[in-house]
DOFINU-141446 format. One record per residue (C-alpha): residue number from 0; residue in three letters; x negated, y, z negated. Coordinates in nm, 4 decimals. Layout:
residues N
+-----+--------+----------+----------+----------+
! num ! residu !     east !    north !       up !
+-----+--------+----------+----------+----------+
! NUM !    ala !        X !        Y !        Z !
...
+-----+--------+----------+----------+----------+
This chain:
residues 106
+-----+--------+----------+----------+----------+
! num ! residu !     east !    north !       up !
+-----+--------+----------+----------+----------+
!   0 !    met !  -4.0655 !  -7.8535 !   4.4481 !
!   1 !    ser !  -4.2767 !  -7.9604 !   4.7389 !
!   2 !    leu !  -4.3256 !  -7.8239 !   5.0851 !
!   3 !    ile !  -4.5082 !  -8.0575 !   5.3216 !
!   4 !    val !  -4.6014 !  -7.9184 !   5.6619 !
!   5 !    phe !  -4.7464 !  -8.1087 !   5.9549 !
!   6 !    val !  -4.9250 !  -7.8501 !   6.1684 !
!   7 !    ser !  -5.1245 !  -7.8606 !   6.4871 !
!   8 !    met !  -5.2805 !  -7.5372 !   6.6154 !
!   9 !    thr !  -5.4393 !  -7.5799 !   6.9561 !
!  10 !    pro !  -5.5979 !  -7.3055 !   7.1641 !
!  11 !    leu !  -5.5084 !  -7.3240 !   7.5316 !
!  12 !    gly !  -5.7460 !  -7.2351 !   7.8129 !
!  13 !    lys !  -6.0570 !  -7.3434 !   7.6222 !
!  14 !    glu !  -6.2846 !  -7.6388 !   7.6861 !
!  15 !    glu !  -6.1564 !  -7.9974 !   7.6738 !
!  16 !    ser !  -6.2621 !  -8.0564 !   7.3118 !
!  17 !    val !  -6.1004 !  -7.8192 !   7.0642 !
!  18 !    ser !  -6.2545 !  -7.9592 !   6.7461 !
!  19 !    lys !  -6.4592 !  -7.6450 !   6.6795 !
!  20 !    tyr !  -6.1357 !  -7.4437 !   6.6730 !
!  21 !    val !  -5.9508 !  -7.7013 !   6.4627 !
!  22 !    ala !  -6.2440 !  -7.6941 !   6.2188 !
!  23 !    arg !  -6.1816 !  -7.3232 !   6.1541 !
!  24 !    val !  -5.8245 !  -7.3892 !   6.0456 !
!  25 !    val !  -5.9134 !  -7.6984 !   5.8415 !
!  26 !    asp !  -6.1874 !  -7.5030 !   5.6622 !
!  27 !    ile !  -5.9307 !  -7.2428 !   5.5562 !
!  28 !    val !  -5.6879 !  -7.5126 !   5.4389 !
!  29 !    asp !  -5.9664 !  -7.6887 !   5.2480 !
!  30 !    lys !  -6.0795 !  -7.3698 !   5.0736 !
!  31 !    ser !  -5.7182 !  -7.2891 !   4.9772 !
!  32 !    gly !  -5.7081 !  -7.5685 !   4.7232 !
!  33 !    leu !  -5.3850 !  -7.7108 !   4.8644 !
!  34 !    asp !  -5.3557 !  -8.0857 !   4.9068 !
!  35 !    tyr !  -5.3912 !  -8.1903 !   5.2697 !
!  36 !    val !  -5.4643 !  -8.4811 !   5.5016 !
!  37 !    leu !  -5.6473 !  -8.4363 !   5.8295 !
!  38 !    thr !  -5.5246 !  -8.6709 !   6.1030 !
!  39 !    pro !  -5.6342 !  -8.7115 !   6.4645 !
!  40 !    met !  -5.3223 !  -8.5265 !   6.5823 !
!  41 !    gly !  -5.2845 !  -8.2528 !   6.3204 !
!  42 !    thr !  -5.3129 !  -8.1627 !   5.9555 !
!  43 !    ile !  -5.0568 !  -8.2266 !   5.6827 !
!  44 !    val !  -5.0563 !  -7.9618 !   5.4086 !
!  45 !    glu !  -4.8636 !  -7.9741 !   5.0804 !
!  46 !    gly !  -4.7910 !  -7.6866 !   4.8461 !
!  47 !    glu !  -4.5537 !  -7.5738 !   4.5764 !
!  48 !    asp !  -4.3588 !  -7.3181 !   4.7798 !
!  49 !    trp !  -4.2984 !  -7.1763 !   5.1246 !
!  50 !    asp !  -4.4992 !  -6.8555 !   5.0870 !
!  51 !    gln !  -4.8035 !  -7.0361 !   4.9476 !
!  52 !    val !  -4.8281 !  -7.2817 !   5.2385 !
!  53 !    met !  -4.7333 !  -7.0337 !   5.5102 !
!  54 !    glu !  -4.9926 !  -6.7811 !   5.3907 !
!  55 !    val !  -5.2674 !  -7.0414 !   5.4336 !
!  56 !    leu !  -5.1415 !  -7.1392 !   5.7790 !
!  57 !    lys !  -5.1177 !  -6.7721 !   5.8761 !
!  58 !    lys !  -5.4849 !  -6.7294 !   5.7820 !
!  59 !    gly !  -5.5677 !  -7.0241 !   6.0067 !
!  60 !    phe !  -5.3759 !  -6.8658 !   6.2929 !
!  61 !    glu !  -5.5504 !  -6.5320 !   6.2381 !
!  62 !    ala !  -5.8891 !  -6.7069 !   6.2501 !
!  63 !    leu !  -5.8055 !  -6.8585 !   6.5902 !
!  64 !    lys !  -5.6520 !  -6.5406 !   6.7268 !
!  65 !    thr !  -5.9887 !  -6.3622 !   6.7204 !
!  66 !    asp !  -6.1074 !  -6.5378 !   7.0379 !
!  67 !    cys !  -5.8122 !  -6.7479 !   7.1554 !
!  68 !    asn !  -5.5704 !  -6.5643 !   7.3808 !
!  69 !    arg !  -5.3148 !  -6.8461 !   7.3759 !
!  70 !    ile !  -5.2420 !  -7.0858 !   7.0893 !
!  71 !    ser !  -4.9904 !  -7.3698 !   7.0838 !
!  72 !    ile !  -4.8530 !  -7.4386 !   6.7347 !
!  73 !    val !  -4.6440 !  -7.7404 !   6.6382 !
!  74 !    met !  -4.4961 !  -7.7620 !   6.2876 !
!  75 !    lys !  -4.2744 !  -8.0094 !   6.1106 !
!  76 !    ile !  -4.1637 !  -7.9090 !   5.7610 !
!  77 !    asp !  -4.0283 !  -8.1245 !   5.4773 !
!  78 !    tyr !  -3.8925 !  -7.9394 !   5.1740 !
!  79 !    arg !  -3.7800 !  -8.1347 !   4.8716 !
!  80 !    lys !  -3.6693 !  -7.9899 !   4.5411 !
!  81 !    gly !  -3.8089 !  -8.1689 !   4.2394 !
!  82 !    arg !  -4.0766 !  -8.3643 !   4.4251 !
!  83 !    thr !  -4.4462 !  -8.3389 !   4.3512 !
!  84 !    lys !  -4.7417 !  -8.5086 !   4.5181 !
!  85 !    gly !  -4.5346 !  -8.6052 !   4.8211 !
!  86 !    leu !  -4.8425 !  -8.6737 !   5.0330 !
!  87 !    val !  -4.9105 !  -8.9741 !   4.8123 !
!  88 !    ser !  -4.5660 !  -9.0711 !   4.6884 !
!  89 !    lys !  -4.4042 !  -9.0867 !   5.0333 !
!  90 !    val !  -4.6680 !  -9.3316 !   5.1578 !
!  91 !    arg !  -4.6449 !  -9.5419 !   4.8415 !
!  92 !    ala !  -4.2673 !  -9.5647 !   4.8785 !
!  93 !    val !  -4.3061 !  -9.7141 !   5.2265 !
!  94 !    glu !  -4.5789 !  -9.9525 !   5.1077 !
!  95 !    glu !  -4.3480 ! -10.0747 !   4.8301 !
!  96 !    lys !  -4.0766 ! -10.1512 !   5.0848 !
!  97 !    val !  -4.3244 ! -10.3316 !   5.3134 !
!  98 !    gly !  -4.4725 ! -10.5165 !   5.0164 !
!  99 !    arg !  -4.8370 ! -10.4330 !   5.0850 !
! 100 !    glu !  -5.0780 ! -10.1519 !   5.1535 !
! 101 !    ile !  -5.0576 ! -10.0169 !   5.5054 !
! 102 !    lys !  -5.3318 !  -9.8775 !   5.7240 !
! 103 !    lys !  -5.3876 !  -9.5060 !   5.6768 !
! 104 !    ala !  -5.5874 !  -9.2460 !   5.8691 !
! 105 !    met !  -5.9562 !  -9.2666 !   5.7918 !
+-----+--------+----------+----------+----------+
């Protein structure tokens, strides 16, 4: 099974750039060992089950909560039984239909 979650955690009421706060969450995701892709608008995390992924995201939230009084969180979740490595396979499936490699986040 695969659970893919697009997540964006943004503190409100802080300075214009929030990259130092985003870095806290991304560091936690990176150290978790889960597959992920950082994009300019959020992070996409993939894991084997709900609890595994949500526990990592909860740790990210807890890290922000220490000095952020208001946090906006956006999540989009894709669960699929029997799928593995969806971060890669979903992109490849689209590329096959287009007939070439497509531009990806750098």
